[in-house]
C-alpha positions as CSV (number, residue, x, y, z in Angstrom):
1,M,0.0,0.0,0.0
2,D,1.5,3.4,-1.0
3,D,1.2,6.8,0.7
4,R,-1.7,7.9,-1.4
5,A,-3.7,4.8,-0.5
6,I,-3.0,5.5,3.2
7,E,-4.1,9.1,2.9
8,I,-7.4,8.0,1.2
9,D,-8.1,5.5,4.0
10,E,-7.4,8.2,6.6
11,L,-9.9,10.5,4.8
12,Q,-12.5,7.7,4.8
13,D,-11.9,7.1,8.5
14,A,-12.2,10.8,9.2
15,A,-15.5,10.9,7.2
16,L,-16.8,7.9,9.2
17,E,-15.9,9.7,12.4
18,D,-17.6,12.8,11.2
19,N,-20.7,10.8,10.4
20,A,-20.7,9.2,13.8
21,A,-20.2,12.6,15.3
22,G,-23.1,13.9,13.2
23,S,-25.4,11.3,14.6
24,V,-24.5,12.4,18.1
25,A,-25.1,16.0,17.1
26,G,-28.5,15.1,15.7
27,S,-29.5,13.7,19.1
28,M,-28.1,16.6,21.0
29,G,-29.0,19.5,18.8
30,G,-26.6,21.2,16.4
31,D,-25.7,24.3,18.5
32,Q,-25.0,22.3,21.6
33,F,-22.8,19.8,19.7
34,E,-20.8,22.5,17.9
35,S,-20.1,24.3,21.2
36,M,-19.0,20.9,22.7
37,T,-16.6,20.0,19.9
38,K,-15.0,23.5,19.9
39,W,-14.8,23.6,23.7
40,K,-11.2,24.0,24.8
41,P,-11.2,25.8,28.1
42,F,-8.1,27.6,29.4
43,M,-6.6,25.9,32.4
44,P,-3.8,27.0,34.7
45,N,-0.3,26.0,33.6
46,G,-1.4,25.5,30.0
47,L,-3.7,22.5,30.8
48,T,-6.8,22.0,28.7
49,S,-8.6,19.3,30.7
50,P,-12.3,19.8,31.3
51,P,-13.7,20.4,34.8
52,R,-14.4,17.3,36.7
53,N,-18.2,18.1,37.0
54,S,-20.6,20.8,36.0
55,D,-20.4,22.4,39.3
56,E,-16.7,23.2,38.7
57,A,-17.3,24.9,35.4
58,G,-17.0,28.6,35.3
59,P,-19.7,31.0,34.1
60,G,-18.2,31.2,30.6
61,D,-17.5,27.5,30.2
62,A,-19.5,25.4,27.7
63,P,-21.6,22.5,29.1
64,A,-19.6,19.3,29.8
65,R,-20.1,16.2,27.7
66,S,-22.1,13.3,29.2
67,H,-20.2,10.1,30.0
68,N,-21.6,8.2,27.0
69,E,-20.8,11.1,24.6
70,T,-17.2,11.3,25.8
71,V,-16.8,7.5,25.4
72,T,-18.2,7.5,21.9
73,Y,-16.1,10.4,20.8
74,C,-12.8,9.1,22.3
75,L,-13.5,5.6,21.0
76,A,-13.9,6.8,17.4
77,R,-10.6,8.8,17.7
78,V,-8.6,5.9,19.3
79,R,-9.8,3.4,16.7
80,R,-9.0,5.7,13.8
81,R,-5.5,6.5,15.1
82,L,-4.8,2.8,15.8
83,G,-5.9,1.8,12.4
84,E,-3.8,4.6,10.9
85,R,-0.6,3.5,12.7
86,E,-1.1,-0.1,11.8
87,R,-1.6,0.7,8.1
88,R,1.5,2.9,8.0
89,F,3.5,0.2,9.8
90,R,2.4,-2.5,7.3
91,A,3.1,-0.3,4.4
92,R,6.5,0.8,5.5
93,T,7.9,-2.5,6.7
94,S,6.7,-4.5,3.8
95,S,8.6,-2.6,1.1
96,C,11.1,-0.3,2.9
97,T,14.7,-0.9,1.8
98,I,16.5,2.5,2.1
99,F,16.9,3.7,5.6
100,R,18.4,6.4,7.8
101,I,21.5,5.3,9.8
102,S,20.3,4.6,13.3
103,P,21.1,7.2,16.0
104,T,23.4,4.8,17.8
105,L,25.7,4.6,14.8
106,C,25.6,8.3,13.9
107,G,28.8,10.3,14.5
108,I,31.3,7.4,14.4
109,N,32.7,8.7,11.2
110,P,30.5,11.4,9.5
111,K,32.6,11.2,6.3
112,A,31.6,7.6,5.9
113,E,28.0,8.1,6.7
114,Q,27.0,11.2,4.6
115,P,27.7,11.9,0.9
116,E,30.9,13.8,0.3
117,I,30.4,15.0,-3.3
118,V,27.0,13.9,-4.7
119,S,23.6,13.3,-3.3
120,I,21.6,10.3,-4.5
121,G,18.0,10.1,-3.4
122,P,16.0,12.5,-1.2
123,Y,17.7,12.3,2.2
124,H,20.6,14.7,1.5
125,R,19.2,16.5,-1.5
126,G,19.9,20.3,-1.5
127,Q,22.7,20.4,1.0
128,D,25.1,23.2,0.3
129,H,28.3,21.2,-0.2
130,L,26.5,18.9,-2.7
131,L,24.9,21.5,-4.9
132,E,27.8,21.7,-7.4
133,F,27.2,18.1,-8.6
134,E,23.4,18.7,-8.9
135,E,24.2,20.8,-12.0
136,H,26.6,18.2,-13.3
137,K,23.8,15.6,-13.3
138,W,22.2,17.4,-16.3
139,F,25.4,16.7,-18.2
140,F,25.1,13.0,-17.6
141,L,21.4,13.0,-18.5
142,R,22.2,14.5,-21.9
143,R,24.9,11.9,-22.4
144,F,22.4,9.1,-21.5
145,L,19.8,10.5,-24.0
146,H,22.4,10.9,-26.7
147,R,23.9,7.4,-26.2
148,T,20.6,5.6,-26.2
149,S,19.0,7.8,-28.9
150,S,15.9,8.3,-26.8
151,N,13.9,11.2,-25.7
152,E,13.2,12.5,-22.3
153,A,9.4,11.9,-22.6
154,N,9.9,8.1,-22.7
155,L,12.2,8.1,-19.7
156,I,9.8,10.3,-17.6
157,E,6.9,8.1,-18.5
158,L,8.9,5.0,-17.5
159,L,9.9,6.4,-14.1
160,A,6.5,8.0,-13.4
161,A,4.9,4.6,-13.6
162,E,7.3,3.5,-10.8
163,E,6.8,6.5,-8.5
164,N,4.7,4.9,-5.8
165,S,7.0,1.9,-5.7
166,A,10.0,4.1,-5.4
167,R,8.5,6.2,-2.7
168,S,7.7,3.2,-0.6
169,C,11.3,2.1,-0.6
170,Y,12.3,5.0,1.7
171,S,11.9,4.6,5.4
172,E,10.8,8.2,5.8
173,P,8.0,10.0,3.9
174,V,9.4,11.9,0.9
175,L,7.9,15.4,1.1
176,M,8.2,16.2,-2.6
177,S,5.7,16.7,-5.3
178,S,5.3,14.0,-7.9
179,G,7.0,16.1,-10.5
180,D,10.0,16.9,-8.3
181,F,10.3,13.3,-7.2
182,V,10.3,11.9,-10.7
183,E,12.8,14.5,-11.9
184,M,15.1,13.6,-9.0
185,M,14.8,9.8,-9.8
186,L,15.5,10.6,-13.5
187,L,18.6,12.7,-12.8
188,D,20.0,10.4,-10.0
189,S,19.4,7.1,-11.8
190,C,20.9,8.3,-15.1
191,F,23.9,9.8,-13.3
192,V,24.6,6.6,-11.4
193,L,24.3,4.5,-14.6
194,E,26.5,6.8,-16.7
195,L,29.0,7.1,-13.8
196,L,29.4,3.3,-13.7
197,L,29.9,3.2,-17.5
198,H,32.3,6.1,-17.4
199,I,34.5,4.4,-14.8
200,F,34.4,1.0,-16.4
201,R,35.2,2.4,-19.9
202,S,37.7,4.9,-18.8
203,D,39.9,4.2,-21.9
204,D,37.2,5.7,-24.2
205,A,37.5,9.2,-25.6
206,M,36.4,11.7,-23.0
207,D,34.5,14.9,-23.3
208,E,36.5,17.9,-22.1
209,D,33.4,19.2,-20.5
210,D,33.0,16.1,-18.4
211,P,33.2,17.1,-14.7
212,I,34.9,13.8,-13.9
213,F,37.4,13.8,-16.8
214,T,38.8,17.1,-15.5
215,R,39.1,15.8,-11.9
216,P,39.8,12.1,-11.9
217,W,40.8,12.2,-8.2
218,I,37.1,12.4,-7.2
219,I,36.4,8.9,-8.6
220,P,37.3,7.1,-5.3
221,I,35.1,9.5,-3.5
222,L,32.2,9.0,-5.9
223,I,32.5,5.2,-5.5
224,R,32.3,5.6,-1.7
225,D,29.2,7.9,-2.1
226,L,27.5,5.1,-4.1
227,L,27.9,2.7,-1.1
228,K,26.3,4.8,1.6
229,L,23.0,3.7,3.1
230,E,21.3,7.1,3.1
231,N,22.5,7.8,-0.5
232,Q,20.6,5.2,-2.6
233,V,18.0,4.9,-5.3
234,P,15.9,1.7,-5.7
235,Y,17.8,-0.9,-7.7
236,F,14.8,-1.7,-9.9
237,L,15.0,1.9,-11.3
238,L,18.7,1.5,-12.3
239,K,17.9,-1.9,-13.8
240,S,15.0,-0.4,-15.9
241,L,17.3,2.2,-17.3
242,F,20.1,-0.3,-17.9
243,N,17.7,-2.5,-19.9
244,F,16.1,0.6,-21.6
245,S,18.5,0.4,-24.6
246,S,20.7,-2.4,-25.9
247,S,23.5,0.1,-26.4
248,T,24.0,0.2,-22.7
249,R,24.6,-3.5,-22.4
250,V,26.9,-3.4,-25.4
251,K,29.1,-0.6,-23.9
252,A,29.1,-2.4,-20.5
253,K,30.1,-5.7,-22.1
254,T,27.6,-7.5,-20.0
255,D,23.9,-8.3,-19.9
256,Y,23.8,-7.7,-16.1
257,L,23.9,-4.4,-14.2
258,C,25.2,-6.4,-11.2
259,T,28.3,-7.3,-13.1
260,L,29.0,-3.8,-14.2
261,A,28.6,-2.3,-10.7
262,L,30.8,-4.9,-9.1
263,R,33.5,-4.3,-11.7
264,V,33.5,-0.7,-10.8
265,F,33.6,-1.5,-7.0
266,D,36.5,-3.9,-7.8
267,L,38.7,-0.8,-8.4
268,A,38.4,0.1,-4.7
269,Y,38.2,-3.5,-3.4
270,P,39.9,-5.9,-5.8
271,R,38.7,-9.4,-6.0
272,P,39.1,-12.2,-8.6
273,V,37.1,-11.7,-11.8
274,A,35.8,-15.3,-11.6
275,L,34.3,-14.6,-8.2
276,L,32.3,-11.6,-9.5
277,Q,30.9,-13.6,-12.4
278,D,28.9,-15.7,-9.8
279,Y,26.9,-12.7,-8.9
280,G,25.7,-11.7,-12.4
281,N,22.0,-12.0,-11.8
282,L,21.9,-11.3,-8.1
283,Q,18.6,-10.0,-6.6
284,C,19.3,-6.9,-4.6
285,K,17.6,-3.7,-3.3
286,H,20.2,-1.1,-4.1
287,L,23.9,-0.8,-4.8
288,L,25.0,-1.0,-1.1
289,D,22.8,-4.2,-0.8
290,L,24.5,-5.6,-3.9
291,F,28.0,-5.1,-2.6
292,Y,26.9,-6.3,0.9
293,L,25.6,-9.6,-0.5
294,T,28.9,-10.4,-2.1
295,L,30.7,-10.2,1.2
296,F,29.0,-13.2,2.8
297,P,31.4,-15.9,4.3
298,T,32.4,-18.7,1.9
299,N,31.1,-21.5,4.2
300,P,29.0,-20.0,6.9
301,V,28.2,-22.3,9.8
302,P,24.5,-22.7,10.8
303,R,23.2,-20.0,13.0
304,N,21.7,-20.5,16.5
305,Y,24.7,-22.3,17.9
306,P,23.8,-24.6,20.8
307,E,22.9,-22.7,24.0
308,K,25.3,-24.8,26.1
309,Y,27.9,-22.1,25.5
310,R,27.5,-19.4,28.2
311,P,30.0,-16.6,27.5
312,S,31.6,-15.1,30.6
313,D,31.5,-11.4,31.4
314,Q,34.9,-10.9,29.9
315,S,34.2,-12.9,26.7
316,V,37.1,-13.1,24.3
317,P,40.1,-11.1,25.5
318,C,42.1,-8.8,23.4
319,V,45.2,-9.7,21.4
320,T,47.6,-8.4,24.0
321,C,46.1,-10.9,26.5
322,L,45.7,-13.8,24.1
323,R,49.3,-13.9,22.9
324,P,50.8,-14.7,26.4
325,S,48.3,-17.6,26.6
326,G,50.0,-19.4,23.7
327,I,47.6,-18.4,20.9
328,K,49.2,-17.5,17.6
329,F,47.8,-15.2,15.0
330,K,48.1,-15.8,11.4
331,S,46.9,-14.2,8.2
332,R,44.6,-16.5,6.3
333,K,44.9,-16.8,2.5
334,T,41.3,-16.3,1.3
335,E,39.3,-13.8,-0.7
336,N,36.7,-13.1,2.0
337,F,37.7,-11.2,5.1
338,L,34.9,-12.8,7.1
339,D,36.4,-16.4,6.9
340,I,37.9,-16.6,10.4
341,S,39.1,-19.9,11.8
342,F,40.6,-21.2,15.1
343,R,42.4,-24.5,15.1
344,K,45.2,-25.9,17.3
345,R,45.8,-22.6,19.1
346,V,46.2,-20.7,15.8
347,L,43.7,-18.0,15.1
348,E,43.6,-17.4,11.3
349,I,42.1,-14.1,10.2
350,P,42.1,-12.9,6.6
351,S,44.0,-9.7,5.9
352,I,42.0,-6.5,5.7
353,T,43.1,-3.1,4.6
354,I,41.6,-0.3,6.8
355,N,41.2,2.8,4.6
356,D,38.4,5.2,3.7
357,F,36.6,2.6,1.5
358,T,36.6,-0.2,4.0
359,T,35.5,2.2,6.8
360,T,32.6,3.3,4.7
361,V,31.7,-0.3,3.9
362,L,31.9,-1.5,7.5
363,I,29.8,1.3,8.9
364,N,27.1,1.3,6.2
365,C,26.8,-2.5,6.1
366,V,26.4,-2.7,9.9
367,A,23.8,0.1,9.7
368,L,22.0,-1.9,6.9
369,E,22.0,-5.0,9.1
370,Q,20.7,-3.2,12.1
371,C,17.7,-1.9,10.0
372,Q,16.8,-5.3,8.5
373,E,14.9,-7.7,10.8
374,N,15.3,-11.5,10.5
375,S,18.3,-11.2,8.2
376,S,21.9,-12.3,8.5
377,K,24.3,-10.2,10.5
378,Y,27.6,-11.3,9.2
379,I,29.3,-7.8,9.2
380,T,28.0,-7.1,12.7
381,D,29.3,-10.4,13.9
382,Y,32.7,-9.7,12.3
383,V,32.9,-6.2,13.8
384,S,32.0,-7.6,17.3
385,F,34.7,-10.2,17.0
386,M,37.3,-7.7,16.0
387,H,36.1,-5.4,18.8
388,C,36.9,-8.1,21.3
389,L,40.4,-8.5,19.9
390,I,41.2,-4.8,19.5
391,N,41.1,-2.9,22.8
392,Q,43.9,-0.5,22.3
393,P,46.4,0.7,19.6
394,K,48.9,-1.9,20.8
395,D,46.5,-4.7,19.7
396,V,46.3,-3.1,16.2
397,S,50.1,-3.0,16.0
398,L,50.4,-6.7,16.9
399,L,47.8,-7.6,14.2
400,C,49.7,-5.5,11.7
401,S,52.9,-7.3,12.5
402,D,51.1,-10.6,11.8
403,G,49.9,-9.3,8.4
404,I,46.2,-9.3,9.4
405,I,45.6,-5.5,9.3
406,T,47.0,-3.2,6.8
407,R,46.7,0.5,7.5
408,F,46.5,3.0,4.7
409,S,46.9,6.7,5.6
410,H,45.7,5.9,9.1
411,D,47.4,5.1,12.4
412,D,46.8,2.4,15.0
413,Q,44.7,4.7,17.1
414,Y,42.3,5.3,14.2
415,V,41.8,1.6,13.6
416,A,41.3,1.0,17.4
417,N,38.7,3.8,17.6
418,L,36.8,2.5,14.6
419,F,36.3,-1.0,16.0
420,N,35.7,0.2,19.5
421,K,33.1,2.8,18.5
422,L,31.3,0.4,16.1
423,G,31.4,-2.5,18.6
424,K,29.9,-0.4,21.4
425,S,27.1,0.9,19.2
426,I,25.7,-2.4,18.0
427,V,23.5,-5.1,19.6
428,F,25.3,-8.5,19.4
429,N,24.0,-12.0,20.3
430,V,26.9,-14.5,20.5
431,H,24.4,-17.4,20.1
432,D,23.0,-16.1,16.9
433,C,26.4,-15.6,15.2
434,Y,28.3,-17.3,12.5
435,L,31.4,-17.0,14.7
436,S,29.9,-18.7,17.7
437,K,32.2,-21.7,17.5
438,Q,35.3,-19.4,17.4
439,F,34.0,-17.4,20.4
440,E,33.5,-20.6,22.4
441,E,36.8,-22.2,21.6
442,L,38.8,-19.1,22.2
443,E,37.3,-18.4,25.5
444,S,37.4,-22.0,26.6
445,Y,41.1,-22.2,25.9
446,Y,41.9,-18.8,27.4
447,Y,40.4,-19.8,30.8
448,S,41.9,-23.3,30.8
449,N,44.6,-24.4,33.2
450,W,47.2,-24.8,30.4
451,A,46.6,-21.2,29.2
452,N,46.8,-20.0,32.7
453,M,50.1,-21.8,33.2
454,M,51.5,-20.3,29.9
455,R,50.6,-16.8,31.1
456,T,52.1,-17.3,34.5
457,Y,55.3,-19.2,33.8
458,F,56.2,-18.7,30.1
459,F,55.1,-15.1,29.4
460,S,58.5,-13.3,29.7
461,P,62.1,-14.4,29.5
462,W,62.5,-13.9,33.2
463,S,59.6,-16.2,33.9
464,V,61.2,-18.8,31.7
465,I,64.6,-18.4,33.5
466,S,62.9,-18.7,36.8
467,V,61.1,-21.9,35.8
468,F,64.3,-23.3,34.3
469,S,66.3,-22.5,37.4
470,A,63.7,-24.1,39.7
471,F,63.6,-27.2,37.4
472,L,67.4,-27.3,37.5
473,V,67.5,-27.1,41.2
474,I,65.0,-30.0,41.5
475,V,67.0,-32.1,39.0
476,L,70.3,-31.5,40.9
477,T,68.6,-32.2,44.2
478,A,67.2,-35.4,42.9
479,T,70.5,-36.4,41.4
480,Q,72.3,-35.7,44.7
481,T,69.7,-37.7,46.6
482,V,70.1,-40.7,44.2
483,F,73.9,-40.6,44.5
484,A,73.6,-40.4,48.3
485,V,71.4,-43.4,48.4
486,L,73.6,-45.4,46.0
487,G,76.7,-44.5,48.1
488,Y,75.0,-45.6,51.3
489,R,74.1,-49.0,49.8
490,Y,77.6,-49.5,48.3
491,H,79.3,-49.0,51.7
């Protein structure tokens, strides 16, 4: 159900309420009912509650409603409001796919949460620092029309037919007229599609008026802007424009928009080409959702791990505490950074580069998971696991020395703050987690007697020397005792 249908239902409910009120007015008399419905006496401290009985009413007050009239009036209002809320909730939750970042995650890294150069969709439209690229969108619209040999009337008709479906994708009401909304969808969708083609076919002849050709350094920023939760347009609109003309598929060298988009994202997050081919016809909701779906673990374990595991208050300790317990850290050779394993006291974690792109991906994917109910939480689980391991910059430095974390233009403090702020801002259930087994085995080993002995006696060189000295004393004492006994028996 779209917003217009909801408004029509509300008007119908209001009409029914008015009819019900009219029947009450007919039994009471028109003048008396009108004075009753308009009655809002002034009360001290700004209160507008009616007097408790007719004796308390002042000389200028209107007559108080009877008990039955008050019940009838309030019952009609309560039923209408409850019905309105229920209809809005059903309409929003059934088709809503583009959300605002939750308040708990806001402020962790504003540059990763809000668009830096270009606004896509209604949430950030019209902000001062994004106005320059609003004018550039017309350049890309003209390029799309010229490349596809189509006219704007056909495009507008195509998008206008999808207006209600597109509006329902946003979690907040879009307070724009139909004309403005369709124009925004036209400009934004054509811009995104032409941008993907521009980046993918960067070797083609460029127009000197092209705003990207003159400033190629903005391409990484534009790619990040395409992967921000609040900066999306519905994927079905992009797909409609992609299939609008065969010339687009010819230039993209693929029949699938998914493949084109992933090839562009591959510039910022390289992966094998063969891996991207598996996602050619992936069903997704927007570009962030497309990239998010390609990050799933290779062989995820079943969720809802047995409840016999009861994590302690401390849970998994940080790297600085795990190392003295005999746990080794190793960079795992895999294409997916979520594939973490723990075997024979060796924790293998795939290498990850922490830069502006991965920061944007982690924050927005976590935000997307927090907004989607009854869905996988792989990125949230990964961030929670890393949050346990990283408690201070020293932990980051140790992981860097093991080849697990690579910093790019950021220091250890930045990486530690990122995982700490993200980890503290999300709700995490260790039993409903694809890393439940790793959590259990790590914690079980850390609190075992063997790990405790490793921390106590083999943590530092001095501890080792002390243990060796004590062992040597015991051996010499035993040897002396044996020789003394043998000597006694010999004599």
